[in-house]
N, C-alpha and C positions, 0 to 999 in steps of 0.2 A: 748629669749627661745620661741619656738612653740611645739606645740603637746599637749599630755595629760599628766597630772600630777595625781598621786595616792596618795590617803590619807591613811596614816598608823596612826590607832586610838588604841592605848593600852589601854585596860580596863581589870581590874583583875576579875576572878571568881573563887570560890572555888574548882572547880574541870572540868574535861574535859566535862561532860555532861551540867553543868551549862553554861559554856562559850559557847557551840555549841549553847543552847538555848538563849542565850542574843545575840548572833551573827545573828540567825536567825530573832529575833525580830527587833534588829537594821536594817539589811538589808532590811526587809520588810517596815518598816516605813520609812526608808529614800528615798527608790526607788521612793516615790512619790514627793521628792524634786529635786532629781538628778540623772542621769542615773547611777543606782548601777548595777554593774554585779554580780548577786546574785551567780553564779556559781564559782565565783573567790574567795568567803569569806573561809578564814580557820582561824582555832585557833591552839595555840601552848603553851607549857608550857614555862612560863618565861625564865627559863636557858636552854631550849631546842628550840630556836624560829626557828631552821632549821628543827625541825621534825613538820610539819604542818598536821592538820587534817581538811578535807573537811566538810563543813557545809551543803551544798546542794545537791543534786543528781545530777542536770545539764545534764542529757543524753538529748542528740538530741530527738526530736520529730517532727511530720509531721508538716508541714507549716512553719519549721523553728525555731519554739519556743523550748524552754528547759523545762525540768521539775523543779519545784519549790516546791518540797517536800524534807523531810531531808536525807541525806545520807544513814540512815538505815531503809528507809520505806519499808514496805512489800507489800502496794497496789499497784496497777498499776501506772505508772507515770502519771502526772498531770501537764497541765500548770496554774491551777488555784489551789488555797487551798480549801480542803473541808470544807462545812459548819457546 
C-alpha cells in the first residue's frame, strides 16, 4: 500500500466544549511531531459519529496559510495563536 494513512484516535470527553478543547490542544501539540491538518480535526458524540463538529476555523488567508483559531472565534482570523 502506498499513499497517506489517517489516524483515528478516539478520546472521550464529558461534553462538546471539552471535546473541542482537548482536540485543539492535541492537534497543536502533535503538529510539531507530524504534519497535522488542524482544519480537518472534528469531534462527534460517541453514538452519533456521523455528526461531526469542526474544531478549528481553517479559513484560507493570504499567502496560502489558514486560520488556526477555534471555529467560534470573534476576533479576526490569524495564522498564529495570540499570546
